[in-house]
Each structure stands twice: as structure tokens, then as C-alpha cells.
C-alpha angles and dihedrals in degrees: 000000000000136000124209112248091234095054098037096093096050090046091066094094092041092051092047089052091054091051099044102045135296100231092061094037100054097079089053091062091086133204107275094051132103118199107207125192106197137179091184102108100185120129089209090068088074088083091057092054094044092052092049092050092049093048097046109021088233115137116225117217107193133200116185128197140126115300097250091047091054091047090052090047094052091048090052092047092052117171090352094061113130091205116124098175134018115202122182143149129269128022090252092066092043088053091052089055091048092050089052087057093242098137134067123212117252134186118219125167088198094057093043092051097046105038126066117243094252090059093055129073108241090236095045095248098126141011136200116235105176135020137218117193114225097229140182114238124188145176109265088202097054105027116065097174111030122197114270098196138032087248090057089065087075092061111120090227087077095054111144093011109087130089126188142164122263117292090242092063112110092233091055091046093051093048091051090047089056092049091051090053095045102037106021132251098279093051090045092055092048089050093050092051093048093045091052091047088055094055121131090202137356112285112276145146133015132297094277088053090055091053091047087053089065090052093049092047094241092111130036099183129025143173115232140151115262097241095061090060094040089053088057088055094049101039138022107272110184114243093011117051098058091059100028092115089072092062122089127193142212131197098217126230097011091149094055132014099352136240122316113245135203120206147199103233139176143188139188111265116248093240098033109164090200101042099157092049089050091055091048089053093051090049090049090055088063094052117114093247093051093045092050089050093053085059100039097039102040106014094245130143113251118247094216113079117242098026114134122254128232116247094258093051093042089057089062089051138216123307142182111251128212105264092209108134106253092228086077091063091062094044091055095043097101091048089050093055091044091055093049090048092049092059095041095249105169 
């Protein structure tokens, strides 16, 4: 768990409350505060929080940890939890929080008007605020005919060429969950087996490591989220940026269902002591300024249609996303892991 340097001092009272007992601490978390549990670990998000505080006068107290750690924490805290908002990455993690009964439903005309249906929980328990396309990247020097769809990755012509993350990674689980929903369980299992058979190495590392594998020559084709590549365009990412011009990209399935997306999403905590402030914060995340900053600060695609893209994201281009409601990805998560396990996908 980490605290931003800027917010560390004002978190003293909040942290003491967590350590000394929630029942006594709750009244001390005064009106005018927002207690945010976040698994987004990007320094650039500091601007988002500063702008919200300036615009509203609401002080953000932030606790940062991995998504599963925050979910476990909120479950342990129960009705005494000081959390107002939980924000994390990927619909699969948001779904885990929902299944743990950590969110409360809210109704917001602002959120309904600004966000597409597939980025909103049908019951109003969570909302997606930024998007990362799950893309296919390839060596332009070694791959003459790159895959155009996720299903194409199973083609035997790519045997020994493909690198991915571990099957237990939430991005891999969500992608498989979407394939189950779109193609059926039998086809999904066949796909998993063929994809694994086409591996250049056993699954390992994160998305940036997959992209570096193209540069090193260990991998010819990889799956990675768009913002990892866009970051390599905007900043100097060791082992990637210097040779990034030799990497091509594909938005998969543009001629049918569209490209699978991962999200950063958030919901109002079930026992939020500052509920109205929490709703204001979620609405703020859909404002034009916040949406532009998701793109400029962290190379993500905005969730609100029509918002301008940063230069690094614009270079990747626009794409048609899979309109599958992201709640389905969580619902199919257990099936996804079972399929990977059945074919021995590490």
C-alpha cells in the first residue's frame, strides 16, 4: 500500500482513524471530505484530484493498494469502512468488488448521459471512466501478415511467435470472458489451446515486457493494452521506446464485434459516509477536463464519446470497441480460468 507524498500529511487523521477503530472514527471524517480507495498507481492522477478539490472544496483522502487488497480491506472493515469510492482497473476487479457487495447503486443523470451503456453497470453500482484497448502488436520486420482478430491468434501459421501474460492475469481472464460470451465455451477452449500452442515462450511478465519481447526478437506477436504502447511513444520506456518504430499494431475484430477494452472503473462504497461527495466525484471523472487528462496524463482512451485524444493516443487511432456490457466479463471470469486450466495454460 502506498500514499502519495502530497496527500500523506493530511491523511494522518484518516490513518489514525483506521488504526484506532472505525466506529469511533467515522464522525471525524467530516462533511467536505472524500475517502478514496484506489488501485490506480499513476503519479499523473494527482492532477485529477487537485482539480476536483479546487473546483469543489472537497478534500480527497486517498489510500492506494492493489485492487484485490482493497477489496479484502473493505470486506474486513464492513459497515465501519470509511471508504466513499473504490476505483480500480479492469471490469473483472470491479465485478469482484460488486460480488463482495461493496457498492451501492446510485442514480445520476450526468453519468447516464455521458457514459455509453456498456461502461455502466445495469444497476448503477459501478461506472467505467477510461478505456484501454486490448490490442495485437507485432514485429513489422518479421510478420508479413499480422492477425486481424483475436481468433486469428489461434492460426497455426503463428506457431512459435506469440507472447502473452499468465492466464491468471486479470487482463487475460477478461479477454477470455469476452471470447466465451461471443464465441461460446467450446470455441473458447479450442482457442485457448491453439493460442498456447503458438507461444514463443511460457507466459510471463507484464504488458510492457511483452512489447519489449518484440524488440528483443523473442516475440513476434503480443497482446498488450494500448496505453503501455502509447506511453512508449510519449516517454522514454527502457527497452521499448528506442525501437518502437519497428512495432506495428492492430485493433482486433474491427469487421465484426469490435475490440475488447479494459477500463478504470469506480463505484460508491456501500457504507460511504460522504455519499453525495462520492457521487460528485464520479460525475467529475466524466467531465471534459478529467477525460482529457486521462488521455494526456496516462495515455488512455476517454470513456466519454467526443473527447479529444492526446497525441500519443491519437497516433494509435480510433477504433470500434466491443459493446458487450462489461458486467459479463466478471460473470464469465470463473469459466475463463477453468478453460485456461483445462488446456494447461500457465
